[in-house]
N, C-alpha and C positions, 0 to 999 in steps of 0.2 A: 750148472759151473759152480767150481768152487771160486772163495773167496781167494783173494792175494796173500801170499804167505808172507810174513814179513822178517824181513834178510838182512846181514850188515851190506852189501852192495846197494839194495832197495831203499834201505832209509835211508843214506848219502844223503837223497834227494830231498827224503824228510827233514836232513839236520838243517840242509843249509835251508828250507824253509822256513825253520823255524829260526834260525838263526838272523833272518830277514825281519822276521817280525817282529824283531828284539830290538833292532834298529832301523824300524817302521820304513822300509824299502823295501820299493818291488823288483823281480827277477825279470831280471835282464838276458834269456836264452836266448842261441843265438844255431841256424842251424849255417851247417853249410856238407857242398857231397865230400865224399871220399876217397883220398884217391883224385881229385879238382884242386887244380889245373891239372899238377905230377903229384908221385908221389912226396914228395921230398919238398917241395913246398905245402900242401898238403898240409903233414905231420910243422912245417912252421906258421898255418894259417890258426894250429889248434892252440898253439903255443899266443899269437897274436894277439885272442880272444879270448885263454887267459888272461895275459898281462891286460886288457883292455875296458876293463870289467865284466867279463860275463858269468853270470849264476852257474850255470848251465849248457851244455854243449848239442846240438841235437846232431850227431854225425849221419849223414844221408848212406842208408848202403847201395849203390847203382844196379836199377834197374833197367831193364831193356822198353819197357811195357809202363810208363810214370804215369800212370792214368791222373791221378790227384795234383800232376806240376806244370806251369804254365812253361811255356818258351826255354825262361836261367835257366830253371832247374834238370829241364828235361840236355838242354845241351850241354850244362855240367851234368850228370848221367850217360850220356853220350861219347860223353868225352873222357872221361873218366874208364869207362868199360875198356876204351878203343884203348888207354894207358895199360891194361890188364890187371885192374884192378874188380878184385873176387872179395866173395866171405871173409873167407877168411884173411885174404889181403889187408879189407878193415881192422878187425881183429888183431893183425901188429899193429896197424896206426895207433888200436887207443893203444896198445901194449904200450909201443914206443914214445906216447906224445907223455904215460903221466903226470897228465892231468890233476891238479889239485880239487879241480870240482867237475858235479856230477858231466858224463855224459849218456848221453839216452842216442841209441840206435834206431836208426827209422826210417823202417822200412814196409814195403810192399811185404805179404807173406811166403811168396814163391824163393824167394832167392832164401828165406830162412829159412823154408823149411827143405831145398834142398842142397841145406849142408848138416844137416843128416838129424837124432833125436836129442846128441849131446848138443845142437848151436848156442844154446840162452846156456846151459851154466860154462860151456866155453869165453862167450861173451864176461860171463861176468868171472871169471878166475880171467878174463885176460884186463877187465877194472874199468869196465860198464855198467853204468848201476838201472837202464831200465830200457826198453823198450815201448817203441812209438810202430807199432803196423796199422795202415793207416786203410786197407781192403784185409774187413771183419769187423762186421759190425755186430756187436751184442744179441747175440740170440743164433748168430750165423753158422754157426761151429766150433760146436759145444764142448767137446773135444782139442781141435787145438786153441782156444778158447782157455782149455783148465792146464791147458799143457802153457801158453802161456803166463796163465794167471799163478802154478805154482815154482816158476823160477824163480832163482836169487837175482834176477828184474823186476825193477816197479813194472807194470804195467800201463802204463796211461794208452788213455781211453781219449777220441776222439766225442765232439757233440757239431753241428752243425747248426746255425740260428734260426732253423726252423725248426728243432725239435722239439714234441711237449712237452709239457714237467712231468712226464710222467716214467717217459721217455729216459726223461732232462738224470733223474733219481735212480732207475735201474745202471744207463752208463757210468752211469757214481760209483754206482756201488760193488760193482764190478769190474773196478781199474785203483790205477795207487800211486803215490806220488803227487802225481794234479793231472786233474784234466784240464785239456789242451782244447778253449773253442772256437770254432773258426767262422773267424767274423762277420761271411761274408758269404753266398753260393760261387760255385766256379773254383777257374784253378789257382795257385801258388800265382802270385808276381805281387808289382811294384801297383800300388796306389797312389792317388789323390790324397783322399779323404774316406771316411771310416763311416761304416752305417749307422743313418742314425736312429735303426733300431737295436743298436751295441749296448748303450746304457742297460733297458727294458731288460735284453735276452739274461748279462751278467748279474741282474738279480734276478732273474729266472732261475738260472742254474744255480745261484748259490741259498737259495731258497732248500737245498734239493741234496746236498754235501757240503762236507767240514771241506772235503780236499779246494789243495788251494785251484784259480782258478787264475788260468793264463790262455791270451789272446793270439790271434796269430790269423798269417793269410791279408795281402797289404801292408804292411807296415815297416815303411823302409824309411822312417825321416825322425830325427830327431821330435819334432814337434810332435807327429803321431803317438812316438813312441812315451812322450807326456802322457799327454790327451787318452792315454788309451790307461795305461801307468797307471793315476788319479781312478781308474774305474776295475779294476783287477788287480791280480796276486802278483801279475808278472806282466810281460809282454816278449812275442815271438818275432825274431830277424833273421829271413830267410836269402828271398826271391837278392837285396839288396846289398846283403854280404856273402849272396856267390857272385854277383857282375864287381865284392871292389876284388876280389878270392880270386878273378879271371886278370885282373891290374896286377895285384903284391900283396904277398904281408906288409907289407906297409900301409899300404893304404886300407885292408883287415882289422889294423890295428884301430886304425884315426875313424871310420866307422863309430866303432865296436868305442871309443872310448868317447865320443861327442855322444851315442847312443845313452851306454852312462852318465855320462853330464846330466843329458834331460829327467828319466827318471830319479836321480839322486835332488834336481832343483828342489 
């Protein structure tokens, strides 16, 4: 597998983390599903995330079999598909939003492959800065991984809490932008508490890479964001924001602001 290439779009993520580090602040990474609840409100929600203080937006590409996602995100993906959202529709949404913060496409492999060999280049042209593929572990498909790693997008890799240190090192070496550390085993979703082993897992991962570490899965409240932000370089909030998106863009704005204030406290 080739190492990821440095490109203008992927460097937007690096620049964001560099700026945050200079200010001793933590990154707020917010996930929403493209096309949920519908295309027009999806666009308004992206703007609400930026206005509320998100540093990076993870934009989910709807997929019919999102096995890593819990019921809230699964339902949002199904709703977006029923409304006609496609990979090209996701890129149109990115282009229309014109956000000043980096956008990372969050997808399973099949929708990206189905979009054609130029899918990643078109995503960069539309304004995306990174891509995260949930179902392609390091070494599983070297040809596809090389395609992803050499694209204009930062290739964000996932690390599980049970991953051995040597494997963590390999995963981080074949990724760029930041490392997404899953806080617990299982699917995405709301969680009242974080794992007691999380501090040790973050320390173990930090010993293997100089990339920023962002922790996700189960973080849903300002208090949780503040607690995890004290340990990591950033936090990822998904299901709670998707649930707020079901209500209104104003609810997304309010939740994002509260998360931002907790991280900055």
